[in-house]
Backbone as a printed PyTorch tensor [residue, N CA C, xyz], in Angstrom:
tensor([[[106.8220,  66.6800, 118.6770],
         [108.1560,  67.1210, 118.3530],
         [108.1450,  68.5140, 117.7290]],

        [[107.2310,  68.7190, 116.7590],
         [107.1520,  70.0270, 116.1200],
         [106.6840,  71.0820, 117.1110]],

        [[105.7820,  70.6900, 118.0170],
         [105.2900,  71.6390, 119.0130],
         [106.4110,  72.0920, 119.9400]],

        [[107.2740,  71.1630, 120.3520],
         [108.3820,  71.5330, 121.2290],
         [109.3320,  72.4940, 120.5220]],

        [[109.6090,  72.2450, 119.2600],
         [110.4900,  73.1290, 118.4930],
         [109.8580,  74.5000, 118.3300]],

        [[108.5680,  74.5190, 118.0300],
         [107.8630,  75.7870, 117.8560],
         [107.8120,  76.5700, 119.1620]],

        [[107.5560,  75.8720, 120.2600],
         [107.5060,  76.5200, 121.5750],
         [108.8920,  77.0590, 121.9550]],

        [[109.9330,  76.2660, 121.6920],
         [111.2890,  76.7030, 122.0060],
         [111.6590,  77.9370, 121.1800]],

        [[111.2950,  77.9220, 119.8940],
         [111.5850,  79.0590, 119.0230],
         [110.8370,  80.3100, 119.4850]],

        [[109.5730,  80.1320, 119.8420],
         [108.7670,  81.2490, 120.3390],
         [109.3370,  81.7840, 121.6550]],

        [[109.7640,  80.8950, 122.5180],
         [110.3500,  81.2860, 123.7980],
         [111.6280,  82.0960, 123.5970]],

        [[112.4600,  81.6810, 122.6550],
         [113.7100,  82.3980, 122.3780],
         [113.4070,  83.7810, 121.8070]],

        [[112.4890,  83.8580, 120.8620],
         [112.1420,  85.1520, 120.2530],
         [111.5630,  86.0940, 121.2950]],

        [[110.6360,  85.6000, 122.1040],
         [110.0360,  86.4450, 123.1450],
         [111.0820,  86.8520, 124.1850]],

        [[112.0360,  85.9770, 124.4760],
         [113.1110,  86.3140, 125.4100],
         [114.0080,  87.4160, 124.8780]],

        [[114.3100,  87.3560, 123.5800],
         [115.1420,  88.4020, 122.9690],
         [114.3950,  89.7360, 122.9770]],

        [[113.1090,  89.7080, 122.6640],
         [112.3040,  90.9360, 122.6780],
         [112.2480,  91.5120, 124.0890]],

        [[112.0210,  90.6600, 125.0780],
         [111.9740,  91.1260, 126.4650],
         [113.3270,  91.6780, 126.9080]],

        [[114.4090,  91.0490, 126.4690],
         [115.7440,  91.5350, 126.8040],
         [116.0030,  92.9030, 126.1680]],

        [[115.5990,  93.0630, 124.9120],
         [115.7570,  94.3640, 124.2540],
         [114.9800,  95.4550, 124.9800]],

        [[113.7740,  95.1490, 125.4050],
         [112.9770,  96.1330, 126.1440],
         [113.6290,  96.4350, 127.4870]],

        [[114.1480,  95.4030, 128.1420],
         [114.7540,  95.6010, 129.4620],
         [116.0360,  96.4250, 129.3920]],

        [[116.8350,  96.2490, 128.3550],
         [118.0970,  96.9870, 128.2690],
         [117.9500,  98.3090, 127.5080]],

        [[116.7640,  98.6460, 127.0710],
         [116.5760,  99.8820, 126.3050],
         [116.9840, 101.1430, 127.0810]],

        [[116.7300, 101.2400, 128.3980],
         [117.2390, 102.4330, 129.1000],
         [118.7650, 102.5200, 129.1080]],

        [[119.4230, 101.3760, 129.2220],
         [120.8870, 101.3710, 129.1980],
         [121.3750, 101.7810, 127.8080]],

        [[120.7310, 101.2680, 126.7690],
         [121.0920, 101.6620, 125.4060],
         [120.8400, 103.1510, 125.1810]],

        [[119.7120, 103.6350, 125.6930],
         [119.3310, 105.0320, 125.4920],
         [120.3750, 105.9870, 126.0720]],

        [[120.8950, 105.6470, 127.2500],
         [121.8980, 106.4900, 127.8970],
         [123.3250, 105.9980, 127.6710]],

        [[123.5120, 105.1660, 126.6790],
         [124.8360, 104.6150, 126.3950],
         [125.8550, 105.6500, 125.9870]],

        [[125.4150, 106.7620, 125.4320],
         [126.3470, 107.8170, 125.0110],
         [127.1150, 108.4030, 126.1960]],

        [[126.5490, 108.2900, 127.4130],
         [127.2240, 108.8450, 128.5950],
         [128.4830, 108.0630, 128.9600]],

        [[128.6020, 106.8500, 128.4520],
         [129.7360, 106.0000, 128.7910],
         [130.8260, 106.0530, 127.7270]],

        [[130.6810, 106.9490, 126.7650],
         [131.6790, 107.0990, 125.7200],
         [132.6230, 108.2450, 126.0700]],

        [[133.8170, 108.2210, 125.5450],
         [134.7640, 109.3110, 125.8320],
         [134.2750, 110.6330, 125.2320]],

        [[134.4040, 111.6900, 125.9980],
         [133.9390, 113.0120, 125.5700],
         [135.0850, 113.7660, 124.9010]],

        [[134.7820, 114.4850, 123.8240],
         [135.7840, 115.2990, 123.1480],
         [136.6920, 114.5200, 122.2240]],

        [[136.3550, 113.2880, 121.9230],
         [137.1710, 112.4480, 121.0460],
         [136.4840, 112.3760, 119.6820]],

        [[137.2700, 112.4910, 118.6010],
         [136.6620, 112.5060, 117.2670],
         [136.4620, 111.1090, 116.6920]],

        [[137.0930, 110.0790, 117.2540],
         [136.8430, 108.7000, 116.8110],
         [136.9860, 107.7550, 118.0020]],

        [[136.2830, 106.6270, 117.8890],
         [136.2680, 105.6520, 118.9810],
         [136.1970, 104.2730, 118.3550]],

        [[137.0160, 103.3550, 118.8090],
         [137.0530, 102.0000, 118.2660],
         [136.4720, 101.0340, 119.2900]],

        [[135.5240, 100.2020, 118.8200],
         [134.8770,  99.2050, 119.6800],
         [134.7520,  97.9190, 118.8830]],

        [[135.3400,  96.8340, 119.4080],
         [135.3450,  95.5210, 118.7590],
         [135.8660,  95.5990, 117.3250]],

        [[136.8680,  96.4330, 117.1040],
         [137.4750,  96.5640, 115.7880],
         [136.7160,  97.4590, 114.8270]],

        [[135.6220,  98.0380, 115.2770],
         [134.8320,  98.9410, 114.4410],
         [135.1190, 100.3680, 114.8900]],

        [[135.4780, 101.2150, 113.9430],
         [135.7860, 102.5990, 114.2860],
         [134.5670, 103.4770, 114.0320]],

        [[134.1900, 104.2020, 115.0520],
         [133.0910, 105.1520, 114.9620],
         [133.6790, 106.5550, 114.9690]],

        [[133.1740, 107.4040, 114.0770],
         [133.6780, 108.7750, 114.0030],
         [132.6030, 109.7450, 114.4750]],

        [[132.9840, 111.0000, 114.5770],
         [132.0640, 112.0240, 115.0720],
         [130.9870, 112.3910, 114.0540]],

        [[131.1710, 112.0410, 112.7830],
         [130.1820, 112.2900, 111.7240],
         [129.8130, 113.7680, 111.6210]],

        [[130.7330, 114.6460, 111.9400],
         [130.4880, 116.0780, 111.8160],
         [129.8850, 116.7330, 113.0420]],

        [[129.7400, 116.0130, 114.1270],
         [129.1440, 116.5640, 115.3460],
         [130.2110, 117.1860, 116.2410]],

        [[130.7840, 118.2840, 115.8350],
         [131.7260, 119.0800, 116.6280],
         [132.8570, 118.2520, 117.2300]],

        [[133.4200, 117.3470, 116.4680],
         [134.5490, 116.5210, 116.9070],
         [134.2750, 115.8050, 118.2270]],

        [[133.0700, 115.2780, 118.3620],
         [132.7010, 114.5930, 119.6050],
         [131.8720, 113.3610, 119.2830]],

        [[132.4780, 112.1900, 119.4690],
         [131.7850, 110.9320, 119.1880],
         [130.6080, 110.7220, 120.1420]],

        [[130.7230, 111.1590, 121.3730],
         [129.6250, 110.9650, 122.3290],
         [128.4070, 111.7950, 121.9320]],

        [[128.6150, 112.9690, 121.3300],
         [127.4970, 113.7790, 120.8460],
         [126.8160, 113.0960, 119.6600]],

        [[127.6110, 112.5080, 118.7760],
         [127.0350, 111.7650, 117.6480],
         [126.2030, 110.6040, 118.1550]],

        [[126.7290, 109.8500, 119.1310],
         [125.9760, 108.7350, 119.6790],
         [124.7470, 109.1970, 120.4620]],

        [[124.8090, 110.3800, 121.0420],
         [123.6260, 110.9440, 121.6980],
         [122.4810, 111.0400, 120.6960]],

        [[122.7480, 111.5950, 119.5360],
         [121.7050, 111.7210, 118.5140],
         [121.2950, 110.3670, 117.9510]],

        [[122.2530, 109.4870, 117.7060],
         [121.9280, 108.1610, 117.1720],
         [121.0050, 107.3930, 118.1170]],

        [[121.4180, 107.3310, 119.3780],
         [120.6570, 106.5280, 120.3350],
         [119.3040, 107.1480, 120.6740]],

        [[119.2010, 108.4860, 120.6100],
         [117.9090, 109.1310, 120.8420],
         [116.9340, 108.8760, 119.7090]],

        [[117.3880, 108.3500, 118.6010],
         [116.5140, 107.9820, 117.4830],
         [116.3280, 106.4650, 117.4000]],

        [[117.4020, 105.7290, 117.6070],
         [117.3570, 104.2710, 117.4320],
         [116.5300, 103.5860, 118.5140]],

        [[116.7150, 103.9570, 119.7680],
         [116.0280, 103.2570, 120.8650],
         [114.5130, 103.4450, 120.7980]],

        [[113.9740, 104.6710, 120.6550],
         [112.5160, 104.7790, 120.5090],
         [112.0020, 104.0810, 119.2450]],

        [[112.7890, 104.1350, 118.1650],
         [112.3970, 103.4500, 116.9360],
         [112.3160, 101.9450, 117.1630]],

        [[113.2850, 101.4010, 117.8590],
         [113.2850,  99.9700, 118.1780],
         [112.0660,  99.5930, 119.0220]],

        [[111.7760, 100.3850, 120.0430],
         [110.6290, 100.0930, 120.9030],
         [109.3060, 100.2090, 120.1330]],

        [[109.2050, 101.1910, 119.2590],
         [107.9870, 101.3440, 118.4520],
         [107.8130, 100.1860, 117.4750]],

        [[108.9020,  99.7220, 116.8890],
         [108.8210,  98.5800, 115.9730],
         [108.3940,  97.3270, 116.7310]],

        [[108.9300,  97.1260, 117.9260],
         [108.5060,  95.9790, 118.7450],
         [107.0240,  96.0910, 119.0620]],

        [[106.5760,  97.2770, 119.4190],
         [105.1600,  97.4960, 119.7240],
         [104.3010,  97.2180, 118.4910]],

        [[104.7240,  97.6870, 117.3290],
         [103.9660,  97.4840, 116.0980],
         [103.8630,  95.9980, 115.7620]],

        [[104.9780,  95.2920, 115.8730],
         [105.0040,  93.8750, 115.4970],
         [104.2010,  93.0220, 116.4740]],

        [[104.1980,  93.3790, 117.7450],
         [103.5290,  92.5410, 118.7500],
         [102.1040,  92.9870, 119.0700]],

        [[101.6620,  94.1040, 118.5280],
         [100.3410,  94.6210, 118.8610],
         [ 99.2360,  93.8160, 118.1700]],

        [[ 98.1490,  93.5870, 118.8990],
         [ 97.0050,  92.8730, 118.3490],
         [ 95.7720,  93.7650, 118.3050]],

        [[ 95.9540,  95.0650, 118.5560],
         [ 94.8330,  95.9950, 118.5210],
         [ 94.5200,  96.3820, 117.0810]],

        [[ 93.2950,  96.8290, 116.8510],
         [ 92.8660,  97.1780, 115.4940],
         [ 93.5640,  98.4360, 114.9890]],

        [[ 94.0580,  99.2760, 115.8830],
         [ 94.6260, 100.5610, 115.5160],
         [ 96.1450, 100.5360, 115.3800]],

        [[ 96.7400,  99.3420, 115.3770],
         [ 98.1980,  99.2730, 115.4140],
         [ 98.8640,  99.9380, 114.2090]],

        [[ 98.1440, 100.1350, 113.1140],
         [ 98.7320, 100.8220, 111.9630],
         [ 99.0670, 102.2790, 112.2810]],

        [[ 98.3970, 102.8490, 113.2680],
         [ 98.6950, 104.2350, 113.6540],
         [100.1040, 104.3540, 114.2260]],

        [[100.6730, 103.2660, 114.7080],
         [102.0390, 103.2870, 115.2340],
         [103.0360, 103.5530, 114.1000]],

        [[102.6170, 103.3550, 112.8610],
         [103.5050, 103.6310, 111.7300],
         [103.8870, 105.1060, 111.6420]],

        [[103.0400, 105.9870, 112.1620],
         [103.3370, 107.4170, 112.0870],
         [104.5670, 107.7710, 112.9210]],

        [[104.6180, 107.4310, 114.2260],
         [105.8650, 107.7330, 114.9510],
         [107.0540, 106.9050, 114.4650]],

        [[106.8090, 105.7050, 113.9400],
         [107.9100, 104.9270, 113.3640],
         [108.5040, 105.6780, 112.1800]],

        [[107.6470, 106.2120, 111.3320],
         [108.1280, 106.9910, 110.1800],
         [108.8740, 108.2350, 110.6510]],

        [[108.3450, 108.8880, 111.6770],
         [108.9920, 110.0950, 112.1860],
         [110.4170, 109.7880, 112.6620]],

        [[110.5660, 108.7720, 113.5070],
         [111.8980, 108.4270, 114.0080],
         [112.7990, 107.9100, 112.8890]],

        [[112.2280, 107.2370, 111.8940],
         [113.0360, 106.7540, 110.7770],
         [113.6010, 107.9130, 109.9730]],

        [[112.7660, 108.8990, 109.6680],
         [113.2590, 110.0600, 108.9350],
         [114.2880, 110.8300, 109.7640]],

        [[114.0490, 110.9650, 111.0520],
         [115.0130, 111.6630, 111.9050],
         [116.3440, 110.9120, 111.9550]],

        [[116.2710, 109.5850, 112.0560],
         [117.5040, 108.7840, 112.0750],
         [118.2510, 108.9230, 110.7520]],

        [[117.5300, 108.9420, 109.6580],
         [118.1620, 109.1310, 108.3520],
         [118.9120, 110.4540, 108.2940]],

        [[118.2780, 111.5150, 108.7870],
         [118.9340, 112.8190, 108.7820],
         [120.1400, 112.8530, 109.7150]],

        [[120.0460, 112.2000, 110.8420],
         [121.1690, 112.1890, 111.7810],
         [122.3470, 111.4030, 111.1960]],

        [[122.0520, 110.2840, 110.5440],
         [123.1290, 109.4830, 109.9580],
         [123.7890, 110.2000, 108.7820]],

        [[123.0380, 111.0310, 108.0790],
         [123.5750, 111.7890, 106.9440],
         [123.8010, 113.2460, 107.3220]],

        [[124.2320, 113.4700, 108.5260],
         [124.3820, 114.8220, 109.0630],
         [125.5280, 115.5690, 108.3920]],

        [[125.2690, 116.8400, 108.1570],
         [126.3380, 117.7710, 107.7720],
         [126.0580, 119.0740, 108.5180]],

        [[127.0370, 119.9140, 108.6300],
         [126.8840, 121.1450, 109.4140],
         [125.8260, 122.0840, 108.8460]],

        [[125.4610, 121.9190, 107.5770],
         [124.4770, 122.8190, 106.9590],
         [123.0370, 122.3850, 107.2170]],

        [[122.8380, 121.1590, 107.6300],
         [121.4910, 120.6210, 107.8450],
         [121.1200, 120.7320, 109.3160]],

        [[119.9190, 121.1610, 109.5780],
         [119.4340, 121.1920, 110.9650],
         [118.7040, 119.8890, 111.2630]],

        [[118.9190, 119.3980, 112.4410],
         [118.3320, 118.1130, 112.8290],
         [116.9150, 118.3390, 113.3540]],

        [[116.0060, 117.4380, 113.0180],
         [114.6290, 117.3980, 113.5190],
         [113.8140, 118.6370, 113.1440]],

        [[113.9980, 119.1480, 111.9430],
         [113.2100, 120.3000, 111.5430],
         [112.3670, 120.0540, 110.3000]],

        [[112.9020, 119.4200, 109.2870],
         [112.1920, 119.2890, 108.0170],
         [111.4760, 117.9560, 107.8460]],

        [[111.5510, 117.0910, 108.8160],
         [110.9440, 115.7710, 108.6790],
         [109.4250, 115.8270, 108.6980]],

        [[108.8490, 116.9160, 109.1810],
         [107.3940, 117.0160, 109.3000],
         [106.7170, 116.8900, 107.9390]],

        [[107.3620, 117.3430, 106.8920],
         [106.7730, 117.2330, 105.5560],
         [106.6340, 115.7760, 105.1320]],

        [[107.6170, 114.9740, 105.4630],
         [107.5430, 113.5540, 105.1440],
         [106.5200, 112.8480, 106.0250]],

        [[106.4400, 113.2590, 107.2720],
         [105.4840, 112.6530, 108.1960],
         [104.0550, 112.9460, 107.7520]],

        [[103.8130, 114.1470, 107.2480],
         [102.4670, 114.4910, 106.7610],
         [102.0740, 113.5560, 105.6230]],

        [[103.0100, 113.2640, 104.7250],
         [102.7190, 112.3420, 103.6250],
         [102.3820, 110.9470, 104.1460]],

        [[103.1450, 110.4630, 105.1110],
         [102.8750, 109.1450, 105.6950],
         [101.5360, 109.1630, 106.4180]],

        [[101.2560, 110.2350, 107.1420],
         [100.0050, 110.3620, 107.8960],
         [ 98.8010, 110.3600, 106.9720]],

        [[ 98.9560, 110.9870, 105.8100],
         [ 97.8400, 111.0410, 104.8620],
         [ 97.4840, 109.6630, 104.3250]],

        [[ 98.3830, 108.7220, 104.3850],
         [ 98.0950, 107.3600, 103.9560],
         [ 97.6080, 106.5180, 105.1300]],

        [[ 98.2520, 106.6460, 106.2830],
         [ 97.9590, 105.7720, 107.4200],
         [ 96.5980, 106.0890, 108.0490]],

        [[ 96.2750, 107.3510, 108.2280],
         [ 95.0280, 107.7050, 108.9180],
         [ 93.7840, 107.2020, 108.1860]],

        [[ 93.6590, 107.3560, 106.8610],
         [ 92.4730, 106.7810, 106.2050],
         [ 92.3880, 105.2640, 106.3340]],

        [[ 93.5370, 104.5890, 106.3020],
         [ 93.5250, 103.1280, 106.4640],
         [ 93.0190, 102.7620, 107.8540]],

        [[ 93.5320, 103.4350, 108.8750],
         [ 93.1020, 103.1580, 110.2500],
         [ 91.6220, 103.4920, 110.4230]],

        [[ 91.1800, 104.6070, 109.8650],
         [ 89.7710, 104.9880, 109.9900],
         [ 88.8780, 103.9780, 109.2710]],

        [[ 89.2890, 103.5090, 108.0970],
         [ 88.5030, 102.5160, 107.3680],
         [ 88.3700, 101.2310, 108.1810]],

        [[ 89.4720, 100.7870, 108.7820],
         [ 89.4250,  99.5820, 109.6260],
         [ 88.4910,  99.8100, 110.8060]],

        [[ 88.5810, 100.9820, 111.4280],
         [ 87.7310, 101.2920, 112.5740],
         [ 86.2640, 101.2910, 112.1930]],

        [[ 85.9280, 101.9080, 111.0630],
         [ 84.5320, 101.9590, 110.6280],
         [ 84.0020, 100.5550, 110.3750]],

        [[ 84.7770,  99.7280, 109.7230],
         [ 84.3500,  98.3480, 109.4550],
         [ 84.1180,  97.5850, 110.7580]],

        [[ 85.0420,  97.7370, 111.7160],
         [ 84.9030,  97.0200, 112.9860],
         [ 83.7320,  97.5460, 113.8130]],

        [[ 83.5710,  98.8640, 113.8690],
         [ 82.4690,  99.4410, 114.6460],
         [ 81.1360,  99.0380, 114.0390]],

        [[ 81.0280,  99.1020, 112.7220],
         [ 79.7840,  98.7150, 112.0680],
         [ 79.4480,  97.2610, 112.3480]],

        [[ 80.4360,  96.4040, 112.2880],
         [ 80.1750,  94.9750, 112.4410],
         [ 79.9670,  94.5590, 113.8910]],

        [[ 80.8370,  95.0330, 114.7890],
         [ 80.8140,  94.5310, 116.1650],
         [ 80.0050,  95.3980, 117.1220]],

        [[ 79.9910,  96.7000, 116.9110],
         [ 79.2710,  97.5770, 117.8270],
         [ 77.8180,  97.7310, 117.3870]],

        [[ 77.6340,  98.0500, 116.1080],
         [ 76.2780,  98.2700, 115.6100],
         [ 75.6380,  96.9910, 115.0810]],

        [[ 76.4080,  95.9450, 114.9370],
         [ 75.8720,  94.6780, 114.4590],
         [ 75.5360,  94.7100, 112.9760]],

        [[ 76.1890,  95.5720, 112.2350],
         [ 75.9170,  95.6930, 110.8110],
         [ 76.9030,  94.8050, 110.0610]],

        [[ 76.3490,  93.8310, 109.3550],
         [ 77.1720,  92.9700, 108.5260],
         [ 76.9050,  93.3480, 107.0760]],

        [[ 77.8790,  93.9470, 106.4290],
         [ 77.6850,  94.4590, 105.0770],
         [ 77.3900,  93.3570, 104.0770]],

        [[ 77.9810,  92.1950, 104.2300],
         [ 77.6930,  91.0880, 103.3210],
         [ 76.2490,  90.6340, 103.4710]],

        [[ 75.7860,  90.5530, 104.7300],
         [ 74.3880,  90.1600, 104.9620],
         [ 73.4480,  91.2210, 104.3990]],

        [[ 73.8230,  92.4770, 104.5290],
         [ 72.9810,  93.5420, 103.9760],
         [ 72.9380,  93.4680, 102.4550]],

        [[ 74.0490,  93.1860, 101.8090],
         [ 74.0640,  93.0450, 100.3540],
         [ 73.2000,  91.8720,  99.9080]],

        [[ 73.2800,  90.7730, 100.6300],
         [ 72.4550,  89.6130, 100.3080],
         [ 70.9790,  89.9400, 100.4700]],

        [[ 70.6550,  90.6240, 101.5570],
         [ 69.2580,  90.9970, 101.7990],
         [ 68.7400,  91.9550, 100.7310]],

        [[ 69.5570,  92.9070, 100.3280],
         [ 69.1560,  93.8280,  99.2600],
         [ 68.9580,  93.1000,  97.9400]],

        [[ 69.8100,  92.1450,  97.6550],
         [ 69.6600,  91.3540,  96.4320],
         [ 68.3590,  90.5600,  96.4560]],

        [[ 68.0380,  89.9880,  97.5990],
         [ 66.7780,  89.2400,  97.7300],
         [ 65.5860,  90.1720,  97.5460]],

        [[ 65.6530,  91.3570,  98.1310],
         [ 64.5630,  92.3270,  97.9640],
         [ 64.4060,  92.7470,  96.5040]],

        [[ 65.5010,  92.9440,  95.8030],
         [ 65.4210,  93.2940,  94.3780],
         [ 64.7700,  92.1750,  93.5820]],

        [[ 65.1590,  90.9450,  93.8800],
         [ 64.5610,  89.8030,  93.1790],
         [ 63.0740,  89.6930,  93.4790]],

        [[ 62.6850,  89.9220,  94.7300],
         [ 61.2640,  89.8900,  95.0890],
         [ 60.4970,  90.9750,  94.3480]],

        [[ 61.0850,  92.1570,  94.2560],
         [ 60.4440,  93.2680,  93.5450],
         [ 60.2790,  92.9340,  92.0670]],

        [[ 61.2990,  92.3400,  91.4660],
         [ 61.2050,  91.9410,  90.0640],
         [ 60.1290,  90.8790,  89.8750]],

        [[ 60.0530,  89.9140,  90.7840],
         [ 59.0260,  88.8780,  90.7090],
         [ 57.6280,  89.4770,  90.8850]],

        [[ 57.4920,  90.4520,  91.7820],
         [ 56.1950,  91.0890,  91.9850],
         [ 55.7540,  91.8250,  90.7240]],

        [[ 56.6690,  92.5400,  90.0910],
         [ 56.3510,  93.2550,  88.8530],
         [ 55.9790,  92.2790,  87.7440]],

        [[ 56.7110,  91.1670,  87.6730],
         [ 56.4060,  90.1400,  86.6690],
         [ 55.0260,  89.5400,  86.9020]],

        [[ 54.6920,  89.2970,  88.1790],
         [ 53.3660,  88.7580,  88.5050],
         [ 52.2630,  89.7480,  88.1330]],

        [[ 52.4910,  91.0250,  88.3980],
         [ 51.5100,  92.0450,  88.0240],
         [ 51.3010,  92.0830,  86.5150]],

        [[ 52.3640,  91.9470,  85.7520],
         [ 52.2480,  91.9200,  84.2980],
         [ 51.4340,  90.7110,  83.8480]],

        [[ 51.7000,  89.5550,  84.4660],
         [ 50.9500,  88.3450,  84.1150],
         [ 49.4690,  88.5040,  84.4580]],

        [[ 49.1710,  89.0650,  85.6210],
         [ 47.7750,  89.2960,  86.0080],
         [ 47.1060,  90.2680,  85.0500]],

        [[ 47.8300,  91.2870,  84.6300],
         [ 47.2870,  92.2620,  83.6890],
         [ 46.9880,  91.5820,  82.3560]],

        [[ 47.8440,  90.6910,  81.8880],
         [ 47.6220,  89.9520,  80.6440],
         [ 46.4110,  89.0390,  80.7700]],

        [[ 46.3060,  88.3890,  81.9490],
         [ 45.1530,  87.5040,  82.1570],
         [ 43.8520,  88.2830,  82.1060]],

        [[ 43.8150,  89.4690,  82.6730],
         [ 42.6100,  90.2900,  82.6650],
         [ 42.2620,  90.7170,  81.2410]],

        [[ 43.2810,  91.0960,  80.4850],
         [ 43.0090,  91.5310,  79.1070],
         [ 42.5690,  90.3560,  78.2450]],

        [[ 43.1210,  89.1700,  78.4640],
         [ 42.6830,  88.0220,  77.6730],
         [ 41.2980,  87.5480,  78.1050]],

        [[ 40.9520,  87.6790,  79.3740],
         [ 39.6220,  87.2590,  79.8390],
         [ 38.5570,  88.2480,  79.3330]],

        [[ 38.8850,  89.4990,  79.1740],
         [ 37.9320,  90.4850,  78.6490],
         [ 37.6630,  90.2430,  77.1730]],

        [[ 38.6690,  89.7880,  76.4300],
         [ 38.5020,  89.5050,  75.0210],
         [ 37.6180,  88.3100,  74.7880]],

        [[ 37.5420,  87.4170,  75.6700],
         [ 36.7480,  86.2020,  75.4990],
         [ 35.3760,  86.4760,  75.9200]]])
């Protein structure tokens, strides 16, 4: 019973994801189906305005959809990816997120898609070392066959053997000195 529910839930989620991917081109070019030269547009009781984009709602939606659709696809890729490097997808996700933020808070004095690089550099400085660290750990373990835990255990055993050898040498030295005294 639980398996059927889990399978049904998984099937629905995967179906929604597949549907979003399939309709993404239609969403991406959705601005072409909006009225041109209109400063506001009402859809399902929700009013959308031009948000400062030269009194043109279709131009505003052009910028919105050019940020939202790639961001949506990247988030789907990030969530569904099973590769070791999937954290690197956070960089373009951050880029589109910052661009979307600027587009949503647009004013005539701000230029779109120009200053986000500074924020992306900060995100990149965190993501790249994490991805490289994961890669080094995986390459060492799976490609070179290096198991760091096994190496630590082996080094500990070698240290203990060395300590025991030194202790034995001290005991032998004491035995020699006591045998000479007798």
